PDB file of N, CA, C and O in Angstrom:
ATOM      1  N   MET A   1    -108.786 223.140 -52.766  1.00  0.00           N
ATOM      2  CA  MET A   1    -107.733 222.244 -52.364  1.00  0.00           C
ATOM      3  C   MET A   1    -106.450 222.656 -53.090  1.00  0.00           C
ATOM      4  O   MET A   1    -106.481 223.010 -54.269  1.00  0.00           O
ATOM      5  N   ALA A   2    -105.349 222.607 -52.391  1.00  0.00           N
ATOM      6  CA  ALA A   2    -104.061 223.024 -52.948  1.00  0.00           C
ATOM      7  C   ALA A   2    -103.532 221.981 -53.928  1.00  0.00           C
ATOM      8  O   ALA A   2    -103.784 220.784 -53.789  1.00  0.00           O
ATOM      9  N   LYS A   3    -102.805 222.460 -54.903  1.00  0.00           N
ATOM     10  CA  LYS A   3    -102.200 221.586 -55.898  1.00  0.00           C
ATOM     11  C   LYS A   3    -100.992 220.883 -55.284  1.00  0.00           C
ATOM     12  O   LYS A   3    -100.161 221.526 -54.643  1.00  0.00           O
ATOM     13  N   LYS A   4    -100.892 219.595 -55.473  1.00  0.00           N
ATOM     14  CA  LYS A   4     -99.772 218.845 -54.910  1.00  0.00           C
ATOM     15  C   LYS A   4     -98.544 219.038 -55.785  1.00  0.00           C
ATOM     16  O   LYS A   4     -98.642 218.969 -57.011  1.00  0.00           O
ATOM     17  N   SER A   5     -97.394 219.279 -55.176  1.00  0.00           N
ATOM     18  CA  SER A   5     -96.154 219.395 -55.949  1.00  0.00           C
ATOM     19  C   SER A   5     -95.417 218.064 -55.875  1.00  0.00           C
ATOM     20  O   SER A   5     -95.316 217.449 -54.813  1.00  0.00           O
ATOM     21  N   TYR A   6     -94.917 217.644 -56.995  1.00  0.00           N
ATOM     22  CA  TYR A   6     -94.222 216.371 -57.093  1.00  0.00           C
ATOM     23  C   TYR A   6     -92.714 216.603 -57.118  1.00  0.00           C
ATOM     24  O   TYR A   6     -92.239 217.646 -57.566  1.00  0.00           O
ATOM     25  N   SER A   7     -91.983 215.625 -56.637  1.00  0.00           N
ATOM     26  CA  SER A   7     -90.523 215.731 -56.662  1.00  0.00           C
ATOM     27  C   SER A   7     -90.022 215.505 -58.087  1.00  0.00           C
ATOM     28  O   SER A   7     -90.772 215.053 -58.952  1.00  0.00           O
ATOM     29  N   ALA A   8     -88.762 215.821 -58.321  1.00  0.00           N
ATOM     30  CA  ALA A   8     -88.177 215.645 -59.652  1.00  0.00           C
ATOM     31  C   ALA A   8     -88.176 214.168 -60.055  1.00  0.00           C
ATOM     32  O   ALA A   8     -88.417 213.849 -61.219  1.00  0.00           O
ATOM     33  N   LYS A   9     -87.912 213.278 -59.121  1.00  0.00           N
ATOM     34  CA  LYS A   9     -87.899 211.838 -59.425  1.00  0.00           C
ATOM     35  C   LYS A   9     -89.289 211.349 -59.808  1.00  0.00           C
ATOM     36  O   LYS A   9     -89.432 210.525 -60.711  1.00  0.00           O
ATOM     37  N   GLU A  10     -90.320 211.859 -59.120  1.00  0.00           N
ATOM     38  CA  GLU A  10     -91.686 211.455 -59.442  1.00  0.00           C
ATOM     39  C   GLU A  10     -92.100 211.951 -60.820  1.00  0.00           C
ATOM     40  O   GLU A  10     -92.747 211.223 -61.572  1.00  0.00           O
ATOM     41  N   ARG A  11     -91.731 213.189 -61.157  1.00  0.00           N
ATOM     42  CA  ARG A  11     -92.048 213.719 -62.491  1.00  0.00           C
ATOM     43  C   ARG A  11     -91.327 212.935 -63.577  1.00  0.00           C
ATOM     44  O   ARG A  11     -91.906 212.631 -64.620  1.00  0.00           O
ATOM     45  N   LYS A  12     -90.059 212.606 -63.328  1.00  0.00           N
ATOM     46  CA  LYS A  12     -89.285 211.847 -64.306  1.00  0.00           C
ATOM     47  C   LYS A  12     -89.904 210.462 -64.518  1.00  0.00           C
ATOM     48  O   LYS A  12     -90.027 210.006 -65.655  1.00  0.00           O
ATOM     49  N   ALA A  13     -90.289 209.800 -63.435  1.00  0.00           N
ATOM     50  CA  ALA A  13     -90.902 208.469 -63.532  1.00  0.00           C
ATOM     51  C   ALA A  13     -92.221 208.530 -64.292  1.00  0.00           C
ATOM     52  O   ALA A  13     -92.525 207.639 -65.085  1.00  0.00           O
ATOM     53  N   TYR A  14     -92.998 209.570 -64.054  1.00  0.00           N
ATOM     54  CA  TYR A  14     -94.272 209.736 -64.740  1.00  0.00           C
ATOM     55  C   TYR A  14     -94.067 209.859 -66.251  1.00  0.00           C
ATOM     56  O   TYR A  14     -94.753 209.199 -67.031  1.00  0.00           O
ATOM     57  N   HIS A  15     -93.122 210.702 -66.655  1.00  0.00           N
ATOM     58  CA  HIS A  15     -92.880 210.920 -68.083  1.00  0.00           C
ATOM     59  C   HIS A  15     -92.237 209.703 -68.733  1.00  0.00           C
ATOM     60  O   HIS A  15     -92.491 209.419 -69.904  1.00  0.00           O
ATOM     61  N   MET A  16     -91.411 208.988 -67.991  1.00  0.00           N
ATOM     62  CA  MET A  16     -90.839 207.745 -68.523  1.00  0.00           C
ATOM     63  C   MET A  16     -91.946 206.727 -68.765  1.00  0.00           C
ATOM     64  O   MET A  16     -91.919 206.005 -69.762  1.00  0.00           O
ATOM     65  N   GLY A  17     -92.911 206.667 -67.867  1.00  0.00           N
ATOM     66  CA  GLY A  17     -94.050 205.768 -68.042  1.00  0.00           C
ATOM     67  C   GLY A  17     -94.883 206.145 -69.251  1.00  0.00           C
ATOM     68  O   GLY A  17     -95.334 205.268 -69.988  1.00  0.00           O
ATOM     69  N   ARG A  18     -95.095 207.434 -69.466  1.00  0.00           N
ATOM     70  CA  ARG A  18     -95.838 207.891 -70.646  1.00  0.00           C
ATOM     71  C   ARG A  18     -95.116 207.509 -71.928  1.00  0.00           C
ATOM     72  O   ARG A  18     -95.735 207.034 -72.880  1.00  0.00           O
ATOM     73  N   ALA A  19     -93.799 207.720 -71.949  1.00  0.00           N
ATOM     74  CA  ALA A  19     -93.019 207.396 -73.145  1.00  0.00           C
ATOM     75  C   ALA A  19     -93.031 205.894 -73.403  1.00  0.00           C
ATOM     76  O   ALA A  19     -93.136 205.459 -74.550  1.00  0.00           O
ATOM     77  N   TYR A  20     -92.925 205.106 -72.346  1.00  0.00           N
ATOM     78  CA  TYR A  20     -92.943 203.648 -72.491  1.00  0.00           C
ATOM     79  C   TYR A  20     -94.285 203.194 -73.057  1.00  0.00           C
ATOM     80  O   TYR A  20     -94.325 202.369 -73.970  1.00  0.00           O
ATOM     81  N   ALA A  21     -95.379 203.723 -72.523  1.00  0.00           N
ATOM     82  CA  ALA A  21     -96.714 203.346 -73.001  1.00  0.00           C
ATOM     83  C   ALA A  21     -96.915 203.765 -74.455  1.00  0.00           C
ATOM     84  O   ALA A  21     -97.517 203.027 -75.235  1.00  0.00           O
ATOM     85  N   ALA A  22     -96.420 204.935 -74.820  1.00  0.00           N
ATOM     86  CA  ALA A  22     -96.545 205.392 -76.204  1.00  0.00           C
ATOM     87  C   ALA A  22     -95.756 204.493 -77.143  1.00  0.00           C
ATOM     88  O   ALA A  22     -96.214 204.173 -78.240  1.00  0.00           O
ATOM     89  N   ALA A  23     -94.570 204.088 -76.709  1.00  0.00           N
ATOM     90  CA  ALA A  23     -93.739 203.214 -77.546  1.00  0.00           C
ATOM     91  C   ALA A  23     -94.391 201.843 -77.718  1.00  0.00           C
ATOM     92  O   ALA A  23     -94.372 201.278 -78.812  1.00  0.00           O
ATOM     93  N   LYS A  24     -94.962 201.311 -76.648  1.00  0.00           N
ATOM     94  CA  LYS A  24     -95.621 200.010 -76.735  1.00  0.00           C
ATOM     95  C   LYS A  24     -96.849 200.070 -77.634  1.00  0.00           C
ATOM     96  O   LYS A  24     -97.200 199.084 -78.282  1.00  0.00           O
ATOM     97  N   ALA A  25     -97.497 201.226 -77.671  1.00  0.00           N
ATOM     98  CA  ALA A  25     -98.687 201.392 -78.515  1.00  0.00           C
ATOM     99  C   ALA A  25     -98.320 201.729 -79.950  1.00  0.00           C
ATOM    100  O   ALA A  25     -99.198 201.801 -80.810  1.00  0.00           O
ATOM    101  N   GLY A  26     -97.021 201.939 -80.226  1.00  0.00           N
ATOM    102  CA  GLY A  26     -96.579 202.252 -81.580  1.00  0.00           C
ATOM    103  C   GLY A  26     -96.807 203.694 -81.962  1.00  0.00           C
ATOM    104  O   GLY A  26     -96.890 204.013 -83.148  1.00  0.00           O
ATOM    105  N   LYS A  27     -96.911 204.578 -80.978  1.00  0.00           N
ATOM    106  CA  LYS A  27     -97.146 205.995 -81.252  1.00  0.00           C
ATOM    107  C   LYS A  27     -95.852 206.774 -81.137  1.00  0.00           C
ATOM    108  O   LYS A  27     -94.863 206.293 -80.583  1.00  0.00           O
ATOM    109  N   ARG A  28     -95.876 207.983 -81.669  1.00  0.00           N
ATOM    110  CA  ARG A  28     -94.716 208.871 -81.589  1.00  0.00           C
ATOM    111  C   ARG A  28     -94.808 209.700 -80.309  1.00  0.00           C
ATOM    112  O   ARG A  28     -95.896 210.014 -79.828  1.00  0.00           O
ATOM    113  N   VAL A  29     -93.644 210.043 -79.776  1.00  0.00           N
ATOM    114  CA  VAL A  29     -93.581 210.887 -78.590  1.00  0.00           C
ATOM    115  C   VAL A  29     -93.156 212.277 -79.036  1.00  0.00           C
ATOM    116  O   VAL A  29     -92.119 212.434 -79.681  1.00  0.00           O
ATOM    117  N   THR A  30     -93.953 213.292 -78.696  1.00  0.00           N
ATOM    118  CA  THR A  30     -93.623 214.657 -79.081  1.00  0.00           C
ATOM    119  C   THR A  30     -92.779 215.308 -77.995  1.00  0.00           C
ATOM    120  O   THR A  30     -93.006 215.102 -76.803  1.00  0.00           O
ATOM    121  N   CYS A  31     -91.810 216.091 -78.425  1.00  0.00           N
ATOM    122  CA  CYS A  31     -90.933 216.820 -77.503  1.00  0.00           C
ATOM    123  C   CYS A  31     -91.108 218.306 -77.754  1.00  0.00           C
ATOM    124  O   CYS A  31     -91.292 218.723 -78.897  1.00  0.00           O
ATOM    125  N   PRO A  32     -91.052 219.120 -76.691  1.00  0.00           N
ATOM    126  CA  PRO A  32     -91.305 220.550 -76.859  1.00  0.00           C
ATOM    127  C   PRO A  32     -90.198 221.319 -77.583  1.00  0.00           C
ATOM    128  O   PRO A  32     -90.486 222.295 -78.274  1.00  0.00           O
ATOM    129  N   ASP A  33     -88.930 220.895 -77.436  1.00  0.00           N
ATOM    130  CA  ASP A  33     -87.840 221.621 -78.081  1.00  0.00           C
ATOM    131  C   ASP A  33     -86.734 220.663 -78.496  1.00  0.00           C
ATOM    132  O   ASP A  33     -86.796 219.467 -78.209  1.00  0.00           O
ATOM    133  N   SER A  34     -85.725 221.194 -79.169  1.00  0.00           N
ATOM    134  CA  SER A  34     -84.673 220.336 -79.722  1.00  0.00           C
ATOM    135  C   SER A  34     -83.790 219.722 -78.639  1.00  0.00           C
ATOM    136  O   SER A  34     -83.295 218.608 -78.814  1.00  0.00           O
ATOM    137  N   LYS A  35     -83.581 220.427 -77.521  1.00  0.00           N
ATOM    138  CA  LYS A  35     -82.748 219.878 -76.448  1.00  0.00           C
ATOM    139  C   LYS A  35     -83.408 218.667 -75.802  1.00  0.00           C
ATOM    140  O   LYS A  35     -82.749 217.659 -75.548  1.00  0.00           O
ATOM    141  N   SER A  36     -84.700 218.762 -75.536  1.00  0.00           N
ATOM    142  CA  SER A  36     -85.383 217.622 -74.925  1.00  0.00           C
ATOM    143  C   SER A  36     -85.518 216.475 -75.925  1.00  0.00           C
ATOM    144  O   SER A  36     -85.510 215.309 -75.529  1.00  0.00           O
ATOM    145  N   LYS A  37     -85.640 216.789 -77.201  1.00  0.00           N
ATOM    146  CA  LYS A  37     -85.702 215.752 -78.226  1.00  0.00           C
ATOM    147  C   LYS A  37     -84.387 214.963 -78.283  1.00  0.00           C
ATOM    148  O   LYS A  37     -84.396 213.734 -78.361  1.00  0.00           O
ATOM    149  N   GLN A  38     -83.250 215.687 -78.242  1.00  0.00           N
ATOM    150  CA  GLN A  38     -81.948 215.022 -78.263  1.00  0.00           C
ATOM    151  C   GLN A  38     -81.741 214.219 -76.989  1.00  0.00           C
ATOM    152  O   GLN A  38     -81.173 213.127 -77.029  1.00  0.00           O
ATOM    153  N   SER A  39     -82.189 214.740 -75.874  1.00  0.00           N
ATOM    154  CA  SER A  39     -82.084 214.031 -74.605  1.00  0.00           C
ATOM    155  C   SER A  39     -82.898 212.734 -74.651  1.00  0.00           C
ATOM    156  O   SER A  39     -82.456 211.696 -74.158  1.00  0.00           O
ATOM    157  N   PHE A  40     -84.079 212.806 -75.243  1.00  0.00           N
ATOM    158  CA  PHE A  40     -84.925 211.618 -75.392  1.00  0.00           C
ATOM    159  C   PHE A  40     -84.247 210.582 -76.280  1.00  0.00           C
ATOM    160  O   PHE A  40     -84.252 209.391 -75.970  1.00  0.00           O
ATOM    161  N   ARG A  41     -83.658 211.044 -77.397  1.00  0.00           N
ATOM    162  CA  ARG A  41     -82.947 210.125 -78.297  1.00  0.00           C
ATOM    163  C   ARG A  41     -81.781 209.451 -77.587  1.00  0.00           C
ATOM    164  O   ARG A  41     -81.552 208.252 -77.751  1.00  0.00           O
ATOM    165  N   ASN A  42     -81.039 210.235 -76.790  1.00  0.00           N
ATOM    166  CA  ASN A  42     -79.914 209.668 -76.056  1.00  0.00           C
ATOM    167  C   ASN A  42     -80.380 208.600 -75.083  1.00  0.00           C
ATOM    168  O   ASN A  42     -79.715 207.577 -74.923  1.00  0.00           O
ATOM    169  N   GLY A  43     -81.509 208.822 -74.436  1.00  0.00           N
ATOM    170  CA  GLY A  43     -82.057 207.828 -73.523  1.00  0.00           C
ATOM    171  C   GLY A  43     -82.473 206.559 -74.246  1.00  0.00           C
ATOM    172  O   GLY A  43     -82.218 205.454 -73.767  1.00  0.00           O
ATOM    173  N   VAL A  44     -83.108 206.714 -75.386  1.00  0.00           N
ATOM    174  CA  VAL A  44     -83.525 205.546 -76.174  1.00  0.00           C
ATOM    175  C   VAL A  44     -82.302 204.762 -76.640  1.00  0.00           C
ATOM    176  O   VAL A  44     -82.278 203.533 -76.562  1.00  0.00           O
ATOM    177  N   ASN A  45     -81.287 205.477 -77.126  1.00  0.00           N
ATOM    178  CA  ASN A  45     -80.086 204.804 -77.608  1.00  0.00           C
ATOM    179  C   ASN A  45     -79.331 204.110 -76.486  1.00  0.00           C
ATOM    180  O   ASN A  45     -78.726 203.062 -76.710  1.00  0.00           O
ATOM    181  N   SER A  46     -79.354 204.673 -75.282  1.00  0.00           N
ATOM    182  CA  SER A  46     -78.659 204.027 -74.174  1.00  0.00           C
ATOM    183  C   SER A  46     -79.358 202.733 -73.775  1.00  0.00           C
ATOM    184  O   SER A  46     -78.706 201.771 -73.369  1.00  0.00           O
ATOM    185  N   VAL A  47     -80.676 202.708 -73.888  1.00  0.00           N
ATOM    186  CA  VAL A  47     -81.419 201.492 -73.582  1.00  0.00           C
ATOM    187  C   VAL A  47     -81.178 200.432 -74.652  1.00  0.00           C
ATOM    188  O   VAL A  47     -81.063 199.246 -74.344  1.00  0.00           O
ATOM    189  N   ARG A  48     -81.102 200.860 -75.894  1.00  0.00           N
ATOM    190  CA  ARG A  48     -80.883 199.919 -76.998  1.00  0.00           C
ATOM    191  C   ARG A  48     -79.437 199.448 -77.084  1.00  0.00           C
ATOM    192  O   ARG A  48     -79.150 198.467 -77.770  1.00  0.00           O
ATOM    193  N   GLY A  49     -78.526 200.129 -76.402  1.00  0.00           N
ATOM    194  CA  GLY A  49     -77.121 199.725 -76.411  1.00  0.00           C
ATOM    195  C   GLY A  49     -76.323 200.326 -77.545  1.00  0.00           C
ATOM    196  O   GLY A  49     -75.218 199.864 -77.831  1.00  0.00           O
ATOM    197  N   LYS A  50     -76.851 201.339 -78.196  1.00  0.00           N
ATOM    198  CA  LYS A  50     -76.120 201.982 -79.285  1.00  0.00           C
ATOM    199  C   LYS A  50     -75.135 202.995 -78.725  1.00  0.00           C
ATOM    200  O   LYS A  50     -75.371 203.588 -77.672  1.00  0.00           O
ATOM    201  N   ALA A  51     -74.037 203.186 -79.431  1.00  0.00           N
ATOM    202  CA  ALA A  51     -73.055 204.198 -79.034  1.00  0.00           C
ATOM    203  C   ALA A  51     -73.600 205.573 -79.389  1.00  0.00           C
ATOM    204  O   ALA A  51     -74.208 205.750 -80.445  1.00  0.00           O
ATOM    205  N   THR A  52     -73.385 206.544 -78.512  1.00  0.00           N
ATOM    206  CA  THR A  52     -73.888 207.896 -78.772  1.00  0.00           C
ATOM    207  C   THR A  52     -72.731 208.854 -78.969  1.00  0.00           C
ATOM    208  O   THR A  52     -72.420 209.658 -78.090  1.00  0.00           O
ATOM    209  N   GLY A  53     -72.092 208.765 -80.132  1.00  0.00           N
ATOM    210  CA  GLY A  53     -71.048 209.706 -80.471  1.00  0.00           C
ATOM    211  C   GLY A  53     -69.705 209.426 -79.841  1.00  0.00           C
ATOM    212  O   GLY A  53     -68.740 210.128 -80.140  1.00  0.00           O
ATOM    213  N   ARG A  54     -69.603 208.445 -78.994  1.00  0.00           N
ATOM    214  CA  ARG A  54     -68.313 208.168 -78.388  1.00  0.00           C
ATOM    215  C   ARG A  54     -67.581 207.111 -79.199  1.00  0.00           C
ATOM    216  O   ARG A  54     -68.202 206.291 -79.875  1.00  0.00           O
ATOM    217  N   LYS A  55     -66.278 207.139 -79.128  1.00  0.00           N
ATOM    218  CA  LYS A  55     -65.457 206.227 -79.905  1.00  0.00           C
ATOM    219  C   LYS A  55     -65.489 204.837 -79.278  1.00  0.00           C
ATOM    220  O   LYS A  55     -65.353 204.686 -78.064  1.00  0.00           O
ATOM    221  N   LYS A  56     -65.668 203.834 -80.120  1.00  0.00           N
ATOM    222  CA  LYS A  56     -65.683 202.457 -79.631  1.00  0.00           C
ATOM    223  C   LYS A  56     -64.264 201.987 -79.347  1.00  0.00           C
ATOM    224  O   LYS A  56     -63.298 202.494 -79.917  1.00  0.00           O
ATOM    225  N   LYS A  57     -64.161 201.015 -78.463  1.00  0.00           N
ATOM    226  CA  LYS A  57     -62.852 200.473 -78.129  1.00  0.00           C
ATOM    227  C   LYS A  57     -62.279 199.721 -79.321  1.00  0.00           C
ATOM    228  O   LYS A  57     -63.010 199.100 -80.093  1.00  0.00           O
ATOM    229  N   SER A  58     -60.977 199.786 -79.453  1.00  0.00           N
ATOM    230  CA  SER A  58     -60.307 199.119 -80.555  1.00  0.00           C
ATOM    231  C   SER A  58     -60.272 197.619 -80.306  1.00  0.00           C
ATOM    232  O   SER A  58     -60.095 197.172 -79.173  1.00  0.00           O
ATOM    233  N   SER A  59     -60.439 196.852 -81.361  1.00  0.00           N
ATOM    234  CA  SER A  59     -60.415 195.399 -81.236  1.00  0.00           C
ATOM    235  C   SER A  59     -59.001 194.844 -81.325  1.00  0.00           C
ATOM    236  O   SER A  59     -58.806 193.638 -81.169  1.00  0.00           O
ATOM    237  N   GLY A  60     -58.004 195.702 -81.574  1.00  0.00           N
ATOM    238  CA  GLY A  60     -56.628 195.244 -81.674  1.00  0.00           C
ATOM    239  C   GLY A  60     -56.171 195.056 -83.106  1.00  0.00           C
ATOM    240  O   GLY A  60     -54.969 194.994 -83.364  1.00  0.00           O
ATOM    241  N   LYS A  61     -57.099 194.965 -84.038  1.00  0.00           N
ATOM    242  CA  LYS A  61     -56.732 194.751 -85.441  1.00  0.00           C
ATOM    243  C   LYS A  61     -56.209 196.031 -86.081  1.00  0.00           C
ATOM    244  O   LYS A  61     -55.371 195.966 -86.980  1.00  0.00           O
ATOM    245  N   GLY A  62     -56.679 197.173 -85.645  1.00  0.00           N
ATOM    246  CA  GLY A  62     -56.283 198.435 -86.249  1.00  0.00           C
ATOM    247  C   GLY A  62     -55.098 199.078 -85.562  1.00  0.00           C
ATOM    248  O   GLY A  62     -54.841 200.262 -85.780  1.00  0.00           O
ATOM    249  N   ASP A  63     -54.370 198.344 -84.744  1.00  0.00           N
ATOM    250  CA  ASP A  63     -53.249 198.907 -84.006  1.00  0.00           C
ATOM    251  C   ASP A  63     -51.950 198.860 -84.792  1.00  0.00           C
ATOM    252  O   ASP A  63     -50.896 199.179 -84.241  1.00  0.00           O
ATOM    253  N   MET A  64     -51.989 198.480 -86.036  1.00  0.00           N
ATOM    254  CA  MET A  64     -50.792 198.395 -86.862  1.00  0.00           C
ATOM    255  C   MET A  64     -50.778 199.554 -87.863  1.00  0.00           C
ATOM    256  O   MET A  64     -51.805 199.896 -88.450  1.00  0.00           O
ATOM    257  N   CYS A  65     -49.595 200.153 -88.046  1.00  0.00           N
ATOM    258  CA  CYS A  65     -49.418 201.231 -89.015  1.00  0.00           C
ATOM    259  C   CYS A  65     -48.598 200.699 -90.186  1.00  0.00           C
ATOM    260  O   CYS A  65     -47.660 199.927 -89.987  1.00  0.00           O
ATOM    261  N   LEU A  66     -48.941 201.101 -91.385  1.00  0.00           N
ATOM    262  CA  LEU A  66     -48.212 200.669 -92.570  1.00  0.00           C
ATOM    263  C   LEU A  66     -47.072 201.637 -92.870  1.00  0.00           C
ATOM    264  O   LEU A  66     -47.232 202.853 -92.756  1.00  0.00           O
ATOM    265  N   VAL A  67     -45.921 201.089 -93.255  1.00  0.00           N
ATOM    266  CA  VAL A  67     -44.775 201.901 -93.668  1.00  0.00           C
ATOM    267  C   VAL A  67     -44.765 201.901 -95.190  1.00  0.00           C
ATOM    268  O   VAL A  67     -44.720 200.846 -95.824  1.00  0.00           O
ATOM    269  N   VAL A  68     -44.807 203.115 -95.777  1.00  0.00           N
ATOM    270  CA  VAL A  68     -44.907 203.266 -97.226  1.00  0.00           C
ATOM    271  C   VAL A  68     -43.699 204.053 -97.727  1.00  0.00           C
ATOM    272  O   VAL A  68     -43.296 205.041 -97.113  1.00  0.00           O
ATOM    273  N   ASP A  69     -43.115 203.605 -98.865  1.00  0.00           N
ATOM    274  CA  ASP A  69     -41.982 204.348 -99.435  1.00  0.00           C
ATOM    275  C   ASP A  69     -42.497 205.494-100.303  1.00  0.00           C
ATOM    276  O   ASP A  69     -43.705 205.718-100.376  1.00  0.00           O
ATOM    277  N   GLY A  70     -41.610 206.206-100.949  1.00  0.00           N
ATOM    278  CA  GLY A  70     -41.962 207.368-101.762  1.00  0.00           C
ATOM    279  C   GLY A  70     -42.862 207.052-102.940  1.00  0.00           C
ATOM    280  O   GLY A  70     -43.571 207.937-103.418  1.00  0.00           O
ATOM    281  N   ASN A  71     -42.855 205.816-103.424  1.00  0.00           N
ATOM    282  CA  ASN A  71     -43.675 205.431-104.572  1.00  0.00           C
ATOM    283  C   ASN A  71     -45.064 204.946-104.159  1.00  0.00           C
ATOM    284  O   ASN A  71     -45.895 204.650-105.018  1.00  0.00           O
ATOM    285  N   GLY A  72     -45.320 204.864-102.860  1.00  0.00           N
ATOM    286  CA  GLY A  72     -46.623 204.393-102.391  1.00  0.00           C
ATOM    287  C   GLY A  72     -46.686 202.892-102.201  1.00  0.00           C
ATOM    288  O   GLY A  72     -47.772 202.335-102.045  1.00  0.00           O
ATOM    289  N   VAL A  73     -45.539 202.224-102.212  1.00  0.00           N
ATOM    290  CA  VAL A  73     -45.501 200.777-102.028  1.00  0.00           C
ATOM    291  C   VAL A  73     -45.355 200.487-100.535  1.00  0.00           C
ATOM    292  O   VAL A  73     -44.539 201.104 -99.852  1.00  0.00           O
ATOM    293  N   VAL A  74     -46.151 199.545-100.039  1.00  0.00           N
ATOM    294  CA  VAL A  74     -46.093 199.181 -98.625  1.00  0.00           C
ATOM    295  C   VAL A  74     -44.806 198.397 -98.389  1.00  0.00           C
ATOM    296  O   VAL A  74     -44.558 197.372 -99.024  1.00  0.00           O
ATOM    297  N   VAL A  75     -43.988 198.905 -97.455  1.00  0.00           N
ATOM    298  CA  VAL A  75     -42.706 198.262 -97.154  1.00  0.00           C
ATOM    299  C   VAL A  75     -42.844 197.332 -95.952  1.00  0.00           C
ATOM    300  O   VAL A  75     -42.231 196.265 -95.927  1.00  0.00           O
ATOM    301  N   GLY A  76     -43.632 197.718 -94.967  1.00  0.00           N
ATOM    302  CA  GLY A  76     -43.785 196.897 -93.777  1.00  0.00           C
ATOM    303  C   GLY A  76     -44.862 197.439 -92.852  1.00  0.00           C
ATOM    304  O   GLY A  76     -45.578 198.381 -93.191  1.00  0.00           O
ATOM    305  N   LYS A  77     -44.965 196.816 -91.661  1.00  0.00           N
ATOM    306  CA  LYS A  77     -45.958 197.213 -90.656  1.00  0.00           C
ATOM    307  C   LYS A  77     -45.235 197.520 -89.356  1.00  0.00           C
ATOM    308  O   LYS A  77     -44.251 196.872 -89.001  1.00  0.00           O
ATOM    309  N   LEU A  78     -45.742 198.518 -88.661  1.00  0.00           N
ATOM    310  CA  LEU A  78     -45.226 198.871 -87.342  1.00  0.00           C
ATOM    311  C   LEU A  78     -46.380 198.883 -86.346  1.00  0.00           C
ATOM    312  O   LEU A  78     -47.519 199.195 -86.692  1.00  0.00           O
ATOM    313  N   LYS A  79     -46.062 198.542 -85.119  1.00  0.00           N
ATOM    314  CA  LYS A  79     -47.076 198.632 -84.081  1.00  0.00           C
ATOM    315  C   LYS A  79     -47.202 200.095 -83.646  1.00  0.00           C
ATOM    316  O   LYS A  79     -46.200 200.718 -83.293  1.00  0.00           O
ATOM    317  N   CYS A  80     -48.394 200.640 -83.665  1.00  0.00           N
ATOM    318  CA  CYS A  80     -48.621 202.056 -83.324  1.00  0.00           C
ATOM    319  C   CYS A  80     -48.730 202.252 -81.828  1.00  0.00           C
ATOM    320  O   CYS A  80     -48.921 203.376 -81.365  1.00  0.00           O
TER     321      CYS A  80
END
């Protein structure tokens, strides 16, 4: 009997299911190389809501620049 070939979406779903089951069981997931390991970490972080190296939006508090004289004394604030 011929071996069935699976689509890319089916393979991805299968491996996602394996990773989910391993995580629920408290086991570690092994990755074959560093690129797939980083890709796995990025996926986990995206699910957890963590930022992955991108700059967070400013809250508005850090939008002010300090004006300092030659002696290092703060003279005032300017909007940046």
